[in-house]
C-alpha positions as CSV (number, residue, x, y, z in Angstrom):
1,X,14.4,-44.7,-79.6
2,X,14.9,-48.4,-80.3
3,X,16.6,-50.5,-82.6
4,X,15.8,-54.0,-84.1
5,X,12.1,-53.6,-84.5
6,X,11.5,-56.7,-86.8
7,X,12.4,-60.0,-84.6
8,X,14.2,-61.1,-81.6
9,X,17.9,-60.8,-83.0
10,X,19.4,-60.9,-79.5
11,X,18.3,-60.9,-75.7
12,X,17.9,-57.4,-74.1
13,X,18.1,-56.8,-70.4
14,X,14.7,-55.7,-68.3
15,X,14.5,-55.2,-64.8
16,X,10.9,-56.4,-63.5
17,X,9.4,-55.1,-60.1
18,X,7.8,-58.3,-58.8
19,X,4.8,-58.3,-56.7
20,X,6.5,-58.6,-53.4
21,X,8.8,-55.7,-54.1
22,X,11.8,-57.4,-55.4
23,X,13.4,-56.0,-58.7
24,X,14.6,-58.9,-60.9
25,X,16.8,-58.3,-64.1
26,X,16.2,-60.7,-67.0
27,X,17.2,-61.4,-70.6
28,X,14.3,-60.8,-72.5
29,X,15.1,-62.9,-76.3
30,X,12.0,-60.8,-77.8
31,X,12.9,-57.3,-76.7
32,X,14.8,-55.5,-79.3
33,X,18.0,-54.1,-78.1
34,X,17.7,-50.3,-77.3
35,X,19.7,-47.5,-79.3
36,X,21.7,-45.2,-77.4
37,X,19.5,-43.2,-74.9
38,X,18.1,-39.9,-76.3
39,X,17.8,-37.7,-73.1
40,X,15.1,-34.8,-73.3
41,X,16.1,-31.3,-73.4
42,X,16.1,-30.1,-69.6
43,X,15.9,-33.7,-68.4
44,X,18.4,-33.3,-65.5
45,X,16.7,-30.3,-64.5
46,X,15.0,-30.8,-61.0
47,X,11.4,-31.3,-60.9
48,X,9.3,-28.6,-59.4
49,X,7.2,-29.1,-56.5
50,X,3.6,-30.3,-57.4
51,X,0.9,-27.6,-57.5
52,X,-0.6,-26.8,-54.0
53,X,-2.9,-24.4,-52.4
54,X,-3.7,-21.0,-54.1
55,X,-1.6,-21.9,-57.1
56,X,-3.9,-24.9,-57.8
57,X,-7.0,-22.9,-57.1
58,X,-6.2,-20.4,-60.0
59,X,-6.0,-23.2,-62.9
60,X,-7.7,-26.3,-63.9
61,X,-6.5,-29.0,-61.1
62,X,-6.7,-33.0,-61.6
63,X,-9.2,-33.3,-59.2
64,X,-11.5,-30.9,-60.9
65,X,-10.9,-32.4,-64.4
66,X,-11.9,-35.6,-63.1
67,X,-15.0,-34.5,-61.4
68,X,-15.7,-32.7,-64.7
69,X,-15.4,-36.0,-66.7
70,X,-17.7,-37.7,-64.3
71,X,-20.3,-34.8,-64.2
72,X,-20.5,-35.2,-68.1
73,X,-20.7,-39.0,-67.9
74,X,-17.4,-39.2,-69.9
75,X,-16.0,-41.5,-67.0
76,X,-18.0,-43.7,-64.3
77,X,-17.7,-43.4,-60.4
78,X,-15.5,-46.3,-60.3
79,X,-12.8,-44.7,-62.6
80,X,-13.1,-41.4,-61.0
81,X,-12.6,-42.8,-57.5
82,X,-9.5,-44.8,-58.6
83,X,-7.6,-42.2,-60.7
84,X,-8.3,-39.5,-58.1
85,X,-6.9,-42.0,-55.3
86,X,-3.7,-42.7,-57.7
87,X,-3.4,-39.0,-57.7
88,X,-3.5,-38.3,-54.0
89,X,-1.3,-41.5,-53.0
90,X,1.4,-40.4,-55.6
91,X,1.4,-37.0,-53.9
92,X,1.5,-38.5,-50.5
93,X,4.5,-40.6,-51.4
94,X,6.4,-37.8,-53.1
95,X,6.3,-36.0,-49.8
96,X,8.4,-38.4,-48.0
97,X,10.8,-39.3,-50.7
98,X,14.0,-37.6,-51.2
99,X,16.8,-37.1,-54.1
100,X,16.5,-38.7,-57.1
101,X,13.2,-40.5,-56.3
102,X,11.6,-37.4,-55.3
103,X,12.4,-35.8,-58.5
104,X,11.4,-38.8,-60.9
105,X,7.9,-39.0,-58.9
106,X,7.7,-35.3,-58.7
107,X,8.2,-35.1,-62.5
108,X,5.5,-37.4,-63.3
109,X,2.9,-35.6,-60.8
110,X,3.7,-32.2,-62.6
111,X,3.1,-33.5,-66.0
112,X,-0.4,-34.8,-65.0
113,X,-1.0,-31.5,-63.7
114,X,0.3,-29.6,-66.7
115,X,-2.0,-32.1,-68.9
116,X,-4.9,-31.4,-66.6
117,X,-4.3,-27.4,-66.4
118,X,-4.2,-27.3,-70.1
119,X,-7.6,-29.1,-70.5
120,X,-6.0,-31.8,-72.3
121,X,-7.0,-34.6,-69.7
122,X,-9.9,-36.5,-71.6
123,X,-11.3,-39.7,-71.0
124,X,-9.5,-41.4,-73.6
125,X,-6.0,-40.3,-72.3
126,X,-6.7,-40.8,-68.8
127,X,-6.1,-44.5,-68.5
128,X,-2.3,-44.2,-69.8
129,X,-1.9,-41.0,-67.8
130,X,-2.7,-42.5,-64.4
131,X,-1.2,-45.9,-65.3
132,X,1.9,-43.8,-65.5
133,X,1.4,-42.4,-62.3
134,X,0.7,-45.5,-60.4
135,X,3.8,-47.2,-61.8
136,X,6.0,-44.4,-61.0
137,X,4.5,-44.4,-57.3
138,X,5.4,-48.2,-57.1
139,X,8.7,-47.8,-58.4
140,X,10.2,-44.9,-56.8
141,X,8.4,-45.7,-53.5
142,X,10.2,-49.0,-53.1
143,X,12.4,-50.2,-56.4
144,X,15.9,-49.4,-57.1
145,X,17.4,-46.5,-58.6
146,X,17.7,-46.8,-62.4
147,X,20.5,-45.6,-64.9
148,X,19.2,-43.4,-67.9
149,X,17.6,-45.3,-70.3
150,X,17.0,-48.6,-68.1
151,X,13.9,-50.5,-69.4
152,X,11.6,-52.0,-66.8
153,X,8.3,-53.7,-66.5
154,X,6.1,-54.8,-63.9
155,X,4.7,-58.4,-62.7
156,X,1.9,-59.6,-64.8
157,X,2.4,-56.9,-67.4
158,X,3.9,-56.9,-70.8
159,X,4.5,-53.3,-71.5
160,X,8.0,-51.9,-71.5
161,X,8.9,-48.9,-69.8
162,X,11.9,-46.9,-69.9
163,X,13.7,-44.5,-67.6
164,X,14.2,-40.9,-68.8
165,X,16.1,-39.0,-66.3
166,X,14.1,-36.1,-64.9
167,X,10.9,-37.7,-66.2
168,X,10.5,-40.9,-64.4
169,X,9.3,-44.2,-65.9
170,X,7.3,-43.6,-69.2
171,X,5.6,-46.3,-71.4
172,X,8.1,-46.9,-74.3
173,X,5.9,-47.7,-77.1
174,X,8.2,-48.4,-79.8
175,X,9.8,-50.9,-77.4
176,X,6.4,-52.4,-76.6
177,X,5.3,-52.9,-80.1
178,X,8.8,-54.1,-81.2
179,X,8.4,-56.9,-78.4
180,X,5.1,-57.8,-79.8
181,X,6.9,-58.3,-83.3
182,X,9.5,-60.4,-81.4
183,X,6.9,-62.5,-79.9
184,X,4.9,-62.9,-83.3
185,X,8.2,-63.9,-85.0
186,X,9.1,-66.5,-82.3
187,X,5.6,-68.4,-83.3
188,X,5.6,-70.1,-80.0
189,X,4.2,-67.3,-77.6
190,X,0.8,-66.6,-79.2
191,X,-0.9,-66.2,-75.6
192,X,2.0,-63.7,-74.6
193,X,1.2,-61.7,-77.7
194,X,-2.4,-61.4,-77.3
195,X,-1.7,-60.3,-73.7
196,X,0.5,-57.6,-74.8
197,X,-1.8,-56.3,-77.5
198,X,-5.0,-56.6,-75.3
199,X,-3.1,-54.7,-72.6
200,X,-1.9,-51.9,-75.0
201,X,-5.0,-51.2,-76.9
202,X,-7.0,-49.4,-74.1
203,X,-4.2,-47.4,-73.4
204,X,-4.4,-45.6,-76.9
205,X,-5.9,-42.1,-76.8
206,X,-8.5,-40.4,-79.2
207,X,-6.5,-38.3,-81.5
208,X,-6.6,-36.8,-85.1
209,X,-9.8,-38.7,-85.9
210,X,-8.5,-42.0,-84.6
211,X,-6.2,-43.5,-81.9
212,X,-2.6,-42.9,-80.9
213,X,-0.2,-44.5,-78.3
214,X,1.0,-41.2,-76.8
215,X,4.2,-40.3,-75.0
216,X,3.4,-38.3,-71.7
217,X,6.6,-36.4,-71.2
218,X,8.2,-33.4,-72.5
219,X,10.8,-33.8,-75.5
220,X,12.9,-31.5,-76.7
221,X,10.7,-28.5,-76.2
222,X,7.6,-30.2,-77.1
223,X,4.9,-30.5,-74.7
224,X,3.2,-33.6,-73.9
225,X,1.0,-35.7,-75.0
226,X,3.0,-36.1,-78.5
227,X,2.7,-39.2,-80.9
228,X,5.3,-40.7,-83.1
229,X,4.9,-42.1,-86.7
230,X,7.6,-44.6,-86.2
231,X,5.8,-46.0,-82.8
232,X,2.6,-45.8,-84.6
233,X,3.7,-47.5,-87.7
234,X,5.2,-50.4,-85.7
235,X,2.1,-50.7,-83.5
236,X,-0.1,-51.3,-86.9
237,X,2.5,-53.7,-88.0
238,X,2.1,-55.8,-84.8
239,X,-1.8,-55.8,-84.6
240,X,-1.8,-56.4,-88.4
241,X,0.3,-59.6,-88.0
242,X,-1.7,-60.8,-84.9
243,X,-4.7,-60.4,-86.6
244,X,-3.9,-63.2,-89.0
245,X,-1.9,-65.3,-86.6
246,X,-4.6,-65.2,-83.9
247,X,-7.6,-65.0,-86.2
248,X,-8.7,-61.9,-84.4
249,X,-10.4,-59.4,-87.0
250,X,-10.7,-56.9,-84.1
251,X,-7.1,-56.3,-84.2
252,X,-7.4,-54.8,-87.8
253,X,-9.8,-52.3,-86.6
254,X,-7.4,-51.2,-83.9
255,X,-4.8,-50.8,-86.5
256,X,-7.3,-49.1,-89.0
257,X,-8.0,-46.7,-86.2
258,X,-4.3,-45.9,-85.9
259,X,-4.1,-44.3,-89.3
260,X,-5.7,-40.9,-88.3
261,X,-2.4,-39.2,-87.3
262,X,-0.9,-40.0,-90.7
263,X,-3.9,-37.9,-92.4
264,X,-3.2,-35.1,-90.0
265,X,-0.8,-32.3,-89.9
266,X,1.2,-31.5,-86.6
267,X,0.8,-31.1,-83.7
268,X,-2.3,-33.5,-83.6
269,X,-0.9,-35.7,-86.2
270,X,2.5,-36.4,-87.9
271,X,1.8,-35.8,-91.8
272,X,3.8,-32.8,-93.6
273,X,2.3,-32.8,-97.0
274,X,4.9,-32.3,-99.8
275,X,5.1,-31.7,-103.5
276,X,5.6,-35.4,-104.0
277,X,3.5,-36.9,-101.0
278,X,3.6,-36.6,-97.5
279,X,6.6,-37.0,-94.9
280,X,5.8,-38.8,-91.6
281,X,7.5,-37.1,-88.3
282,X,9.1,-39.0,-85.8
283,X,7.6,-36.5,-83.3
284,X,4.3,-34.9,-83.9
285,X,5.6,-31.9,-81.7
286,X,8.7,-31.2,-83.7
287,X,7.6,-30.6,-87.3
288,X,10.8,-29.6,-88.6
289,X,12.8,-32.6,-87.6
290,X,12.6,-35.3,-90.4
291,X,14.4,-38.4,-89.2
292,X,15.1,-40.8,-91.9
293,X,14.9,-44.3,-89.8
294,X,11.6,-43.3,-88.3
295,X,10.1,-42.4,-91.8
296,X,11.2,-45.6,-93.3
297,X,9.8,-47.8,-90.3
298,X,6.7,-45.8,-90.6
299,X,6.2,-47.0,-94.1
300,X,7.0,-50.4,-93.3
301,X,4.5,-50.4,-90.8
302,X,1.9,-48.9,-93.3
303,X,2.7,-51.3,-95.8
304,X,2.3,-54.3,-93.6
305,X,-1.1,-53.1,-92.6
306,X,-2.2,-52.5,-96.3
307,X,-1.0,-55.6,-97.4
308,X,-2.6,-57.9,-94.4
309,X,-5.7,-56.0,-94.1
310,X,-6.2,-55.3,-97.9
311,X,-6.7,-51.8,-96.9
312,X,-7.1,-48.9,-99.9
313,X,-6.5,-46.0,-97.4
314,X,-3.6,-47.9,-95.9
315,X,-2.2,-48.3,-99.5
316,X,-2.8,-44.7,-100.3
317,X,-1.1,-43.4,-97.2
318,X,2.0,-45.8,-98.0
319,X,2.2,-44.5,-101.2
320,X,2.4,-40.8,-100.6
321,X,5.0,-41.5,-98.0
322,X,6.9,-43.6,-100.5
323,X,6.7,-40.8,-103.3
324,X,8.5,-38.5,-100.8
325,X,11.0,-40.9,-99.7
326,X,11.9,-41.7,-103.1
327,X,12.7,-37.9,-103.6
328,X,14.3,-37.2,-100.5
329,X,16.5,-40.3,-99.8
330,X,19.4,-39.0,-101.8
331,X,19.7,-36.2,-99.4
332,X,20.3,-38.7,-96.7
333,X,23.4,-40.3,-98.4
334,X,26.8,-38.3,-97.8
335,X,28.8,-40.8,-100.1
336,X,30.5,-42.1,-97.0
337,X,27.7,-42.6,-94.3
338,X,24.1,-42.1,-93.6
339,X,22.4,-38.7,-92.1
340,X,20.1,-39.1,-89.4
341,X,18.1,-36.0,-90.2
342,X,18.5,-33.4,-92.7
343,X,20.9,-31.5,-90.7
344,X,23.4,-34.4,-89.0
345,X,24.9,-37.7,-89.4
346,X,23.7,-40.8,-87.9
347,X,25.6,-42.4,-84.9
348,X,26.6,-46.3,-85.5
349,X,23.3,-47.6,-84.0
350,X,21.0,-45.4,-86.2
351,X,23.5,-45.9,-89.5
352,X,22.8,-49.7,-89.0
353,X,19.1,-49.2,-88.1
354,X,18.2,-47.3,-91.2
355,X,20.1,-49.8,-93.3
356,X,18.2,-52.5,-91.7
357,X,14.7,-50.6,-92.3
358,X,15.7,-49.9,-96.0
359,X,16.3,-53.6,-96.5
360,X,13.0,-54.5,-94.9
361,X,11.4,-52.0,-97.6
362,X,13.3,-53.4,-100.2
363,X,12.3,-56.9,-99.3
364,X,8.5,-55.9,-98.9
365,X,8.3,-54.3,-102.4
366,X,10.3,-57.0,-103.8
367,X,7.9,-59.5,-102.6
368,X,4.8,-57.4,-103.7
369,X,6.5,-57.2,-107.1
370,X,7.5,-60.7,-107.7
371,X,5.3,-63.0,-105.7
372,X,1.7,-61.2,-105.8
373,X,0.5,-61.2,-109.5
374,X,-2.4,-58.9,-108.4
375,X,-4.0,-57.4,-105.3
376,X,-7.7,-57.2,-104.8
377,X,-9.4,-54.0,-104.0
378,X,-10.4,-53.1,-100.6
379,X,-13.8,-55.4,-99.7
380,X,-13.1,-57.9,-102.4
381,X,-14.4,-61.4,-101.1
382,X,-12.0,-64.0,-99.8
383,X,-10.8,-66.1,-103.0
384,X,-10.5,-69.3,-101.0
385,X,-6.8,-69.7,-101.9
386,X,-7.5,-68.9,-105.4
387,X,-5.1,-66.3,-106.8
388,X,-7.2,-63.1,-107.6
389,X,-7.3,-61.8,-111.1
390,X,-7.6,-58.5,-112.7
391,X,-4.7,-55.9,-113.5
392,X,-1.5,-56.1,-111.8
393,X,-1.0,-53.0,-109.6
394,X,1.7,-50.7,-110.0
395,X,4.4,-51.2,-107.5
396,X,7.2,-48.9,-106.6
397,X,10.6,-50.0,-107.9
398,X,12.5,-51.4,-104.8
399,X,15.9,-50.9,-106.5
400,X,16.5,-47.3,-104.6
401,X,16.1,-48.9,-101.4
402,X,18.0,-52.1,-102.0
403,X,20.8,-50.2,-103.5
404,X,20.8,-47.6,-100.8
405,X,21.0,-50.4,-97.9
406,X,23.7,-52.0,-100.0
407,X,25.7,-48.8,-99.8
408,X,25.1,-48.2,-96.4
409,X,26.7,-51.6,-95.4
410,X,29.5,-50.6,-97.5
411,X,30.0,-47.7,-95.5
412,X,30.8,-49.7,-92.4
413,X,33.8,-51.1,-94.0
414,X,35.2,-48.1,-95.6
415,X,38.0,-45.6,-94.0
416,X,37.2,-41.9,-93.5
417,X,38.9,-39.6,-96.0
418,X,41.0,-36.7,-95.1
419,X,42.3,-33.9,-96.9
420,X,44.5,-31.0,-95.4
421,X,44.1,-27.8,-97.3
422,X,46.2,-25.4,-95.2
423,X,49.9,-25.0,-96.6
424,X,51.1,-21.7,-94.9
425,X,50.5,-19.9,-91.6
426,X,52.3,-16.9,-89.6
427,X,54.4,-16.7,-86.7
428,X,52.2,-15.4,-83.7
429,X,49.1,-15.1,-85.5
430,X,46.1,-17.3,-84.9
431,X,45.3,-19.0,-88.3
432,X,42.8,-21.8,-89.6
433,X,44.1,-25.3,-90.1
434,X,41.5,-26.4,-92.8
435,X,40.9,-29.8,-93.8
436,X,38.0,-32.0,-95.3
437,X,36.6,-34.9,-93.7
438,X,34.4,-37.5,-95.5
439,X,32.2,-38.5,-92.4
440,X,31.6,-38.5,-88.7
441,X,34.9,-39.6,-86.8
442,X,37.3,-39.0,-83.8
443,X,39.9,-37.0,-85.3
444,X,43.5,-36.6,-83.7
445,X,45.4,-33.6,-84.8
446,X,49.1,-33.5,-84.0
447,X,51.6,-30.9,-84.8
448,X,55.5,-31.5,-84.8
449,X,58.5,-29.2,-84.8
450,X,61.5,-30.8,-85.7
451,X,60.1,-34.3,-84.5
452,X,58.9,-32.9,-81.2
453,X,55.0,-32.7,-80.4
454,X,53.9,-29.0,-80.1
455,X,50.1,-29.3,-80.4
456,X,47.7,-32.3,-79.9
457,X,44.1,-32.6,-80.1
458,X,41.3,-34.9,-80.4
459,X,37.9,-34.1,-81.5
460,X,34.6,-35.5,-82.6
461,X,33.5,-34.0,-86.0
462,X,31.1,-34.5,-88.4
463,X,31.9,-35.0,-92.3
464,X,32.4,-31.9,-94.2
465,X,34.8,-28.8,-94.6
466,X,36.5,-28.4,-91.0
467,X,39.1,-25.7,-89.4
468,X,40.5,-25.5,-86.2
469,X,42.5,-22.5,-84.8
470,X,46.5,-22.7,-84.4
471,X,48.9,-20.1,-83.3
472,X,52.3,-21.2,-84.2
473,X,54.9,-19.4,-81.7
474,X,57.9,-19.7,-84.2
475,X,58.6,-19.6,-87.9
476,X,59.7,-22.5,-89.9
477,X,58.1,-25.7,-91.2
478,X,55.5,-27.9,-89.0
479,X,54.7,-31.3,-89.7
480,X,50.8,-31.7,-89.4
481,X,49.3,-35.1,-89.0
482,X,45.4,-36.0,-89.1
483,X,44.0,-39.4,-88.1
484,X,40.2,-40.0,-88.2
485,X,38.5,-43.0,-86.7
486,X,35.0,-43.4,-87.8
487,X,32.2,-44.7,-85.8
488,X,32.7,-48.4,-87.3
489,X,36.4,-48.1,-86.1
490,X,37.9,-47.7,-89.6
491,X,40.9,-45.4,-89.7
492,X,42.5,-43.0,-92.3
493,X,45.3,-40.6,-92.1
494,X,46.8,-37.7,-93.7
495,X,50.4,-35.8,-93.4
496,X,51.7,-32.7,-94.8
497,X,54.2,-29.8,-93.9
498,X,52.6,-26.5,-93.5
499,X,55.2,-23.6,-93.6
500,X,55.0,-20.7,-90.9
501,X,56.2,-17.6,-92.3
502,X,57.9,-14.8,-90.0
503,X,55.6,-12.6,-88.2
504,X,55.5,-9.2,-90.1
């Protein structure tokens, strides 16, 4: 996903396809920098050919589903004709393309067909689906080839797109709403902020009793369309901030409509109900994946919406998630590094990202506790600048989030710790060289006999108890050196003598 969602920390490159067909790369000071690219499973597999002939006749088709929507008066004739033309034009362009361009456009056509075949081509989903088709046809029909993860845009549009190998260009909603937050914090680009939000709102689909900005490509085995709590929370944050700045109450209604996925279990929603409250998923299609940075950012977005809109349900959804985060957070702290999910450590980008999100949650809760003596109930009239009276609401203690963010910062400066546990091996027998490692690092293992190197390996390993196979060729002492360099560049080392007993 994306780092730096709260403001324009630094410029990020984006390639813009101009109306004359030229592609120009610019630095966008309001676009958050991207994290390392997540390449979906199977992304490099070549796209299958789009359906044709007898295959299409045996299932629901894009033209057939568009006709069904028109007959049901769910769409009008103009939209039917535009989207049918977009589909036909994309297929014609695909036939003349070759190589990577053909693969990219073909995958988007395939996804459009699969959405139609599964009965998920709805009137509210169609705008984003066919815009994706049109943009991919425009890019791959004449634009340059793109590296994996490259972000692009189109002249006259504020949306951020990203290249996912094997899946073409897709709207990167987290980047789009991260850019909206950057424009908001600049304070000098309100017209651009308004344009972005007005462009994005009609592209949300009806989902889970509300709306959601959906991702329209397969990801890690999950079928599209899917939704993300992280992107949705960031969207609610952006619309709520803009509602105040731009004096647009309708933006609050957009944000309020986006709460549906937080009430609803997957696959439609992102809510996993727990004994403590609720966890909000990074991907609605992957209910077992619990990603810390996404959960924290979703809560930041919910809290911003609840405070700015004075919304009781938004507060309730935040409180349910906060109770679960408070219980679960210690499991994501190894004592030397952060966990990305419950099963693997963060990379450097995600470690600093979750640290920053926790800082944000710490600051928000501190502000609520120390600077707002009371919060009126939903629907309370404007007090005209007079502080509301009434009982002080119970505010979650921010200390856990503040302290965890501070520890995560400290981990960026602490060297990895190593302990070599093996003391004896046997000649001509494959044994285990066992050691412990405090956090994810690149580990160099060097084995010497009489000062000469007889074995050398370099491995990327996660923290915990580790072992590598070693088959000594001779009896006698070996000097084993381990050196670990963590993701932030800190180095630790250990050395000991291992005795090799003669073979039996």
